[in-house]
N, C-alpha and C positions, 0 to 999 in steps of 0.2 A: 504494500500500500504506500502511496506517495505521501511524504511528510511535507507539510506546509510550514515554513518557518514563522515563528511567532516572535515579533520584535519587541513587544511591550508586555507588561504584566499589570493589568488593571482589574477592576471588578469583573464579575462573571459576564455581565451584559457586554461591556466594552471588549472583553477578551473574545467573545463569540463574534462580535462585529469585525474585529481585526482578522480572525480566522476566515470568515466568509469573504472578506475583501481579498485576502490572499488567494483563496480558492478561485474566485472570479478572475483575478488577474492572471493566475496560472492557466486557467482554461482559455482565456482570451489570447494568451501568448501562444498556446498550442494551435489555436485556430489561425492566428496570424502567421505562424510558421508554416502551417499547411497551405494557406492561401499564397504565401510568397513562393513556395516550391511549385505550386500549380502555375502561377504566373510566369515564373522563370522557364519552366519546362514548355509551356505553351509558346513562348517567344522562340525558344530553340527549335521547336518542331516546325514553326512557321518558316524559320530560316532554312531548315532542311528541305521541307516539301516545296516551298515556293521559290527559293533561290538556289536550291541544289547544293547548299553548303554542307559538305560531308562531315566536317568537324562539329557542326551544330547537331548532326545526327548522333554523334558520340555523346555530346553534352545532354541531349534529350534523353538518351537511354540511361545515362547516369541520374538525371533528374527523376525519371520514372522509378528507378531503383530506390532512390532516396525517399520518394513518395510512398513506395511500398513499405519500406522500413518504418517510416514515421506513422503510417496508418496502422501497422501492426503494433507498434508501441502504444498508440492511443487506444487501440482495441483491447490490449491487455490491461491497461489502466481501467477502462470501463468495466471489463469483466471482473477484475479484482474488487472494484468498488461495489459492483452488484452483488458479488458473493459475500462481501463483508456485512451487508445490511440484513 
């Protein structure tokens, strides 16, 4: 299970507010990372298919492999959270 760092120690309500904020920013960072990979891979695929740039094809394949790995990591996080509840 992923640990979310707690930077402050306040009363119970404030502590939960910080934890929830950290979880939201962690989730949004994963979404941003996924979106960035998709955008970069799309750009490389366009260069490969439309302009015939062979090096872009290599970068596109690498981007797709990175997407696969990130998706698997996120999938495992979701599964572990689901099983923990």
